[in-house]
N, C-alpha and C positions, 0 to 999 in steps of 0.2 A: 655306058652303063653307070647307074647311080653309085655314088660313094656308099660303102657299106654302113657308114655312120648314120646315113639317112634312112636306112631300111629297118623297119621293126623286126624283132626277133633276132635276125642275123647281127645287126648292129649292137644289140644288147648283150651278145655273147662276147665277153672280153677276149677270150682266146681266138675265136674265129675271126672277129673284127680286126684284131691286131695282125693276125696272119694274113688276112685279106689285104690290108693296107700295105704290108711289107711285100706281098706277092705282086701287087699292082705296081708299086714303086720300082721293084726289081725288073719287071717286064719293060717299063719305060726306060730304065737305066740301060737295059740290054739293047734297046733300039738306038740309043744315043751313044753307046760305047764306040770308041774310036779304034779299038783293037780287039783281037780275039780273046786275049786274057780277060779283059774287062767284061766282054760279052758273055764269056763262059761263066765267070763268077756270078754275074747277075742272073743268068738263066738257071744256074744251080740253086741259088737262093729261091727263085720263083718256083721251081719244080719241087723243092723240098717242102715249102709251105703249101703248095697245091696238094701234094700227096697227103700231108697232114690234115688238110681241110676235108678231103674226100670222106674220111671216116666221121667227121663232125657233121657233115651235111645230113646224114640220116637222123642224127639226134635232133637237128633243127627242124627237119621235116616232121618228126614225131611230135615235137613241141607244137608246131603249127597245126598239125592234125588234131591235137587235143583241144584246140580252140574252135569256137563256132565259126562257120563259114561267114557269118555276119559280123564277126569281130573286125573292126576297122584296120587292124594290123595284118589280117590274113592275106588279103589280095595284094597289097604292095610287096609283102614278103614272097608270096607265091610267084608273082611276076619276076621279081629280082632273081630268085633262086633258079627259075627256068632259064633265064638269060645267062646266069652264071654257069649252069650245066651245059649250055649250048656252045660255050667257048671251045675253040679248037686247041685242046691241050696236046694233042698228038703232034702238031707242028712244032710246038715248043720242045717236046721231048726229042723230036727229030733234029732240031737245031742243036740241042745239047750233044747228041750223038755225033753230028757232023763236026762240031767244035772239038770234041775229043779226038776225032780222026785228024783234024787239021793241026791241033796242038801236040798230039802224041799223048799216050796214056800217062807217061811219067810227068810231063808238064801239067796235064789236067789234074793229076793226083796232088801235085805240089800246090796248085791254086786252091784246090778243095781243102787241103789241110791248113794252108797258111792264111787264106782269105775268106773262104766260104764258111768254114766251121766257126771261126770267131764271130762272124756276122750273125749266124743262126743262134749262137749262144747268147749274144747281146739281146736279140729279139726275145728269146725265151726268158731271160732275166727280166726284161720289161714286162712280159706277161705275168711272171710270178709276182712282181711288185704291184701290178694292177689288181691281181687277185687278192694279195694281202690287204690292199687298200679297201677292196670291196668287203672283205671279211671284217676288217676293223670298223667300217661304216655300219655293217649289219649288227655287229656286237654292240656298238655305241647306241644304235637305235633300239636294240632290244633292252639294253640297260637303262637307257634314258631317251625316249622318243624325241625329246626336245633337243638332244645333242645333234641330230641330223640337221636341224635348222641352223646350227652354229656355223656350218660351212657355207651357208647361203649368202650371196652377195648382199651387202647393206646398201642403203641409198647413197652413201658417199663413195661408191666404187671400190669398196673394200669388203673383205669377208674375214671372219674370225676362224683361225685354225682350230679344229675340234680337238687337237692333241695338246697344244701348248697354250691355247687361248690368246695368242698374239694376233694383231690385226695385220693382214697382208692385202695386196692388190687383188681385186676380184678376178683378174685374168691369170693370176699365179697358178701354176700347175704344181708347185712345190713350195712349202713353207720355208722362208729364208731364215727362220729362227731355229726350228727343230728338224727340218728336212723331210717332213711328212709330205707325201705326194697326194695331191687332191685328185679325185675322180674327175675326168674331163667333163662329165655330165653335170657336175655340181656348179 
């Protein structure tokens, strides 16, 4: 299955794309976990974000439906979302239930409280920061359309931070001077 970042519409949705990357990484982690504690933690993270994504899929489908069938983004998105919905989520839920049975409900609750919840909170903080960055960029562009170009890479492999105007490496995701996080697409 293609990485969500490569998929029009879904990859452009900051919340959905971040949750998808987290869910896929957690499923990989669950497969590689050496013990039930680690497997349970990873599966809980994956199922949490999968459940959150389900409600977002309808919004993405509505957005895609509002576009022309001839829009070049429509077919790649449509094929990807069909593949996404065809995944066997029931088997992951069954694995989670089996692990609760193996670990015991008290141990499972302890892992959820001590390990799963902080991971989910970290991802949600990342999403909030990406949304703030998107809002800052939109406001900067609305105030000054030329400001959006400030964060574009220069010929010298650097870019100028739109917040503090300092020059940073083009690959930087965060300004080393003021701490501003750059949108990964910039």
